[in-house]
C-alpha positions in Angstrom: 0.1 -0.2 0.0 1.3 3.4 -1.0 0.9 6.6 1.2 1.7 10.1 0.0 2.0 12.6 2.8 1.9 16.2 1.6 3.3 19.1 3.5 1.7 22.4 3.2 4.6 24.1 4.9 6.6 26.4 2.4 9.2 28.8 3.3 8.3 32.3 3.8 7.3 34.9 6.5 4.4 32.7 7.9 6.6 29.6 7.8 10.1 30.2 8.8 10.6 26.5 9.6 9.5 25.0 6.5 10.7 21.5 6.7 8.0 18.6 7.0 9.2 17.4 10.6 5.9 16.1 11.7 5.2 14.1 8.5 8.5 12.7 8.7 7.8 11.4 12.3 4.5 9.8 11.1 6.2 8.1 8.1 8.9 6.7 10.5 6.3 5.5 13.1 4.0 3.8 10.4 7.0 2.2 8.9 8.8 0.8 12.2 5.4 0.1 14.0 3.2 -0.9 11.2 5.5 -2.4 8.5 4.2 0.3 5.9 7.3 0.9 3.7 6.1 2.6 0.7 5.7 6.1 2.0 6.7 9.1 0.1 6.6 12.8 1.4 5.7 15.4 -1.2 7.4 18.6 0.0 5.9 21.6 -1.6 9.3 23.4 -1.3 10.8 21.1 -4.0 8.0 19.2 -5.4 4.9 20.1 -7.3 1.5 19.0 -6.4 1.4 16.8 -9.6 4.1 14.5 -8.1 1.3 12.9 -6.0 -0.5 11.7 -9.0 2.6 10.5 -10.5 3.3 8.4 -7.5 0.0 6.9 -7.7 -0.7 6.5 -3.9 -3.6 4.3 -2.4 -4.1 7.1 0.2 -3.1 10.8 0.6 -2.3 12.6 3.9 -2.3 16.4 4.2 -1.2 18.1 7.2 -1.8 22.0 7.9 -1.6 24.6 10.4 -4.4 27.1 10.3 -2.4 29.6 8.3 -2.1 26.9 5.6 -5.7 25.6 5.9 -6.9 27.2 2.7 -4.0 25.7 0.9 -4.9 22.4 2.2 -8.4 22.6 0.8 -7.3 23.6 -2.5 -4.6 20.9 -2.8 -7.4 18.3 -1.7 -9.7 19.6 -4.4 -6.7 19.5 -7.0 -6.2 15.9 -6.1 -9.9 15.0 -6.4 -9.4 15.9 -10.0 -6.4 13.8 -10.5 -7.2 10.8 -8.5 -10.1 8.9 -6.6 -8.2 7.8 -3.5 -9.2 8.8 0.1 -7.6 12.0 1.5 -6.6 12.2 5.5 -6.2 15.5 7.0 -4.1 16.2 10.1 -2.2 18.8 11.9 -3.0 21.3 14.4 -5.6 23.3 12.8 -8.1 20.3 12.3 -7.2 19.4 15.9 -8.2 22.7 17.3 -11.2 23.3 15.2 -12.7 19.9 13.9 -16.0 21.8 13.2 -14.2 23.2 10.0 -13.8 19.9 8.5 -14.6 19.9 4.8 -16.3 17.2 2.7 -13.2 17.5 0.3 -11.6 15.3 3.0 -12.4 11.6 4.2 -11.2 11.6 7.6 -9.4 14.2 9.8 -7.0 13.2 12.5 -7.4 15.1 15.7 -4.5 15.5 18.1 -1.3 13.7 18.0 -1.2 11.8 15.0 1.2 8.8 15.0 -1.0 6.1 16.6 -4.2 7.5 14.8 -2.7 7.3 11.3 -1.4 3.6 11.9 -4.9 2.5 12.9 -6.2 4.2 9.8 -3.7 2.5 7.6 -4.5 -0.7 8.9 -8.2 -0.3 8.5 -7.7 0.9 4.8 -5.4 -2.1 4.3 -7.9 -4.6 5.4 -11.2 -2.9 4.0 -10.0 -0.8 1.3 -12.3 2.0 2.2 -13.2 4.2 5.3 -16.7 3.2 6.3 -18.2 5.3 8.9 -19.2 2.3 11.0 -15.5 1.4 11.0 -14.3 4.9 11.9 -16.5 4.9 15.1 -14.1 2.5 16.6 -11.0 4.6 15.9 -10.1 7.2 18.6 -9.1 10.6 17.7 -10.8 11.1 14.3 -13.4 13.4 12.7 -15.5 12.2 9.6 -18.9 12.8 7.9 -21.6 10.2 8.1 -24.9 10.9 6.3 -24.0 14.5 6.0 -23.4 14.8 9.6 -20.1 15.7 11.2 -18.9 13.2 13.7 -16.0 13.0 16.1 -14.7 10.2 18.1 -13.1 10.6 21.7 -9.7 11.9 21.7 -6.9 9.5 22.0 -4.6 9.3 24.8 -1.2 10.8 24.5 1.7 8.6 23.8 3.6 8.0 26.8 6.4 7.8 27.4 7.4 9.8 24.5 10.5 7.5 23.7 8.0 5.1 22.1 8.1 7.3 19.1 11.2 6.5 17.2 13.8 9.0 15.9 12.2 10.4 12.7 14.3 9.0 9.6 15.5 12.2 8.0 15.9 10.0 4.5 12.1 11.1 4.0 13.2 14.6 3.6 14.6 16.2 0.4 18.4 16.0 0.7 18.8 19.7 -0.1 17.8 20.5 3.6 21.1 19.3 4.4 23.1 21.4 2.2 25.4 23.8 3.9 23.6 27.1 5.0 24.3 30.2 6.8 23.6 30.2 10.7 22.7 33.6 11.5 24.9 35.3 14.2 27.6 32.5 14.2 29.6 33.3 11.0 29.1 29.5 10.0 27.9 27.9 6.8 27.2 24.3 7.9 24.7 21.6 7.4 21.8 22.3 9.7 18.7 20.2 11.2 15.7 20.6 13.2 14.6 18.4 15.9 12.2 18.2 19.0 13.3 17.0 22.4 9.8 17.6 23.9 6.1 17.9 23.1 4.1 20.6 24.8 4.5 23.6 27.3 3.5 23.7 30.9 2.2 27.4 30.4 -1.1 28.3 28.6 -0.4 31.6 26.8 -3.9 33.2 25.5 -2.6 33.3 22.0 -1.0 29.8 21.9 -2.6 27.2 19.9 0.2 24.6 20.0 0.0 24.2 23.9 -3.9 23.2 23.2 -2.7 20.8 20.6 -0.1 19.0 22.6 -2.3 19.1 25.9 0.6 18.6 28.3 4.2 18.7 28.3 6.2 15.6 27.8 9.8 14.8 27.3 12.3 12.5 25.4 14.7 10.9 27.7 18.2 12.4 27.7 19.5 9.2 26.1 17.1 9.6 23.2 18.0 13.1 22.7 21.6 12.2 22.5 21.0 9.3 20.2 19.3 11.7 17.7 22.0 14.2 17.9 24.5 11.5 17.2 22.4 10.2 14.3 22.1 13.8 12.5 25.7 14.4 13.3 27.3 11.2 12.0 24.8 10.5 9.1 24.2 13.9 7.7 27.2 15.8 8.9 24.9 18.2 10.8 26.9 20.9 12.7 24.0 23.1 13.9 20.7 22.0 15.5 17.6 24.3 16.0 15.6 22.9 18.9 12.0 23.3 18.1 10.6 22.6 21.6 8.2 25.4 22.9 10.2 25.5 26.0 13.6 23.9 26.0 14.9 25.2 29.5 12.1 23.9 31.7 13.8 20.8 33.0 17.6 21.7 33.8 18.4 18.2 35.5 17.6 16.9 32.0 19.6 19.2 30.2 22.5 18.1 32.5 22.0 14.7 31.6 22.0 15.5 27.8 25.3 17.4 28.3 27.0 14.4 30.0 25.6 12.0 27.3 27.1 14.3 24.5 30.3 14.2 26.5 30.3 10.5 26.6 29.8 10.1 22.7 32.4 12.8 22.1 29.8 15.3 20.6 29.9 17.9 23.2 31.2 21.1 21.2 30.8 19.6 17.7 27.2 21.0 17.4 25.8 24.2 18.1 22.2 24.7 18.8 19.4 27.4 19.1 16.5 27.0 21.3 13.6 28.7 23.0 13.7 29.4 26.7 11.5 31.6 28.8 12.5 34.7 30.9 11.3 33.1 34.2 13.3 29.9 33.6 16.8 31.8 33.0 19.3 31.9 36.0 22.9 31.3 36.4 22.6 27.7 36.2 20.4 27.8 33.1 22.8 29.8 31.3 25.8 27.7 32.6 24.2 24.5 31.2 23.3 26.1 27.9 26.7 27.4 27.4 28.3 24.0 28.1 26.0 22.5 25.7 27.0 24.8 22.9 23.8 26.5 22.7 24.5 30.0 20.7 21.3 31.5 20.0 18.1 31.9 22.3 14.6 33.0 20.9 12.3 34.5 23.8 8.6 35.2 23.3 8.8 38.7 24.9 5.4 39.5 23.5 5.2 43.1 25.0 7.0 45.6 26.8 4.0 46.7 28.6 3.2 45.2 31.9 -0.5 45.2 31.6 -0.5 43.6 28.3 2.3 41.1 29.0 0.3 40.0 32.2 -2.8 39.4 30.0 -1.0 37.5 27.1 1.0 35.1 29.6 -1.3 34.9 32.7 0.9 36.7 35.0 3.5 34.0 34.6 6.3 36.6 33.4 7.0 40.3 34.0 8.6 42.9 31.8 11.5 43.1 34.3 12.2 39.4 34.2 12.4 39.7 30.4 15.0 42.6 30.9 17.0 40.7 33.4 17.0 37.6 31.1 18.2 39.4 28.2 21.1 41.1 30.3 22.1 37.7 31.8 22.1 35.9 28.6 24.0 38.5 26.7 26.7 38.4 29.7 27.1 34.8 29.2 27.8 35.3 25.3 24.2 34.0 23.8 22.9 35.8 20.9 19.5 37.0 22.2 16.8 37.2 19.9 12.9 37.5 20.5 9.4 38.2 19.2 6.8 40.9 20.1 3.1 41.1 19.4 1.0 44.2 18.5 -2.7 44.4 18.4 -4.0 42.6 21.4 -7.5 43.3 22.7 -7.4 46.1 25.2 -4.0 47.1 24.0 -3.8 51.1 23.8 -1.5 53.1 21.6 0.4 54.1 24.9 0.7 50.4 25.6 2.4 49.9 22.3 4.6 52.5 23.0 5.7 50.9 26.0 6.8 48.0 23.6 8.8 50.5 21.3 10.6 51.5 24.3 11.3 47.9 25.1 13.1 47.5 21.5 15.1 50.3 22.6 16.2 48.5 25.7 17.0 45.4 23.7 19.2 47.5 21.4 21.1 48.9 24.4 21.5 45.6 26.1 23.1 44.1 23.1 20.4 41.7 21.8 20.9 40.4 18.2 17.4 40.7 16.9 13.8 40.9 17.4 10.8 40.3 15.2 7.4 41.9 15.3 4.0 40.3 14.8 0.3 41.2 14.7 -1.9 39.5 17.2 -3.6 36.7 15.2 -6.5 34.6 16.5 -5.9 30.9 16.2 -8.7 28.1 17.1 -8.5 26.7 20.5 -7.3 30.0 22.1 -8.8 32.9 24.0 -8.0 35.2 21.0 -10.1 33.1 18.6 -13.0 33.2 21.1 -12.9 37.1 21.2 -12.4 37.3 17.5 -15.3 35.0 17.0 -17.5 37.0 19.4 -16.6 40.1 17.4 -17.5 38.6 14.1 -13.9 38.6 12.7 -13.7 34.9 12.4 -15.8 31.6 11.9 -15.7 28.0 11.5 -16.1 28.8 7.6 -13.9 31.8 6.6 -11.1 32.9 4.4 -8.4 31.3 6.2 -5.8 33.7 4.4 -7.0 36.6 6.7 -5.2 34.8 9.4 -1.6 36.4 9.0 0.9 37.3 11.7 1.6 40.4 9.3 -1.8 41.7 8.7 -1.0 45.2 9.5 -3.7 46.9 7.6 -6.5 44.5 8.8 -5.5 43.3 12.1 -8.4 40.9 13.6 -8.0 41.7 17.2 -7.1 45.5 17.3 -9.8 47.3 19.5 -12.2 49.3 17.2 -11.5 52.6 19.0 -7.9 52.6 17.7 -7.6 54.1 14.1 -5.8 51.7 11.7 -3.5 54.6 10.8 -2.1 54.9 14.2 -1.7 51.1 14.5 0.3 51.0 11.2 2.4 53.7 12.1 3.3 52.0 15.5 4.3 48.6 13.6 6.2 50.7 11.2 8.3 52.4 13.8 8.6 49.1 15.8 9.9 47.5 12.3 12.3 50.3 11.8 13.6 50.0 15.3 14.0 46.2 14.7 15.9 46.7 11.7 18.4 49.0 13.4 18.8 46.5 15.9 20.8 44.3 13.9 19.0 43.1 10.6 20.8 45.4 8.3 24.4 44.0 9.7 23.1 40.5 9.4 22.2 40.6 5.7 25.6 42.3 4.9 27.1 39.3 6.9 25.1 36.8 5.0 25.8 38.2 1.5 29.5 38.4 2.4 29.5 34.7 3.6 27.7 33.5 0.6 30.0 35.3 -1.8 33.0 34.1 0.2 31.7 30.5 0.2 31.3 30.2 -3.6 32.3 33.5 -5.5 32.7 31.6 -9.1 29.3 29.8 -8.3 27.4 33.2 -7.3 28.7 35.0 -10.5 27.5 32.2 -13.0 24.1 31.9 -11.3 23.6 35.7 -11.4 24.3 35.6 -15.2 22.0 32.5 -15.9 19.2 33.3 -13.3 19.4 36.7 -11.4 16.2 35.9 -9.5 17.7 32.5 -8.3 20.8 34.2 -7.3 19.2 36.8 -5.1 17.3 33.9 -3.3 20.6 32.2 -2.8 22.3 35.1 -1.4 19.4 35.9 1.1 18.5 32.3 2.1 19.8 32.1 5.7 19.7 29.4 8.3 
């Protein structure tokens, strides 16, 4: 039986991490636990949708976050015109908003997908179809029966997490392992992404992934070390981006990872970036991360206004804690980056001006970069419920309106704030962010690219100027 898994994630402002990591985990699990060996991942970063029809699968799976749900629907409609095989939908969007399930799909996977997909594959292998009566017995799915939308009970989370095998990166396009620039490190090396945990103990009002994962679970230190060893030895990886929602929540585990890397002779051989949280930063945290060879830290600062920050993060962190964390991490030599959000419900222009002042602080404190976003409502969050009450979103809407960069049409900005004033604030924030380091980093990137392959850049510029520009500006 042949399964095509289609990734809707494409490189761009909405998806800076574009590799199909989740699908790789699903494919590996289905192969290792169920013996389904004929699985192909169609990555739209490198393949066209028509590759699916050429593969001639028996089943198609599509994964989508909310920002890509419109694309997933269009792809499914396209596949309906080229093949008659059933289409399975998975991902964060359908898990947090099953009511938006469209008839163009046959089955939706709600929640963690490995076990549910495996059961669906076994069912289809035995029956050759997805009959509603059979789907009733599978946990964690949504489907239609006699035009009615039905959902089975959610499946228990996989525990311990080490049950899930190390994702086989051979399912990925090999171009992902070509040397790429690692920002702030002056390195052009093979890079990879990995997750050492699933979930987050905090419940920020705008975050849909915490809703998706339900609670935090960890891979063991041994499992993490084994995956790092695999990436380094097989693919020559020199830098790993840790995609955990919160990497610094368990310091004893980080100590064990450090010891394991030392035993394998890997300590110092690979650099890392990760996402900490200001209230988890201490001298011990910084010492461990420095020993691990972590180079860049990405904080969710969210706001420089105490009132807004308390609302967004439930009082779990303060502006002062954010500032102290920045100063301490800079002192230890880390590249400090972060993100800020503008346009939250109840946020006033003076509140946003406090965030502008916070960007000034980041500049003075020696932070490397900051990114500015517009508050966007995603299903399963308090922001979604507020936007729904205001008539801005619905279970059946134009999903392309959900963008972190929708400056001219922010969905959660209070009606009493003129759009022109909001646009001016965000424009100022972006100008400040640019001065914080982006200009210098682009210069660094171009210099490194040209130094790395001067003749190749020259030839590419003559043959395909647009492709040459893309090459010069493609960072890690």
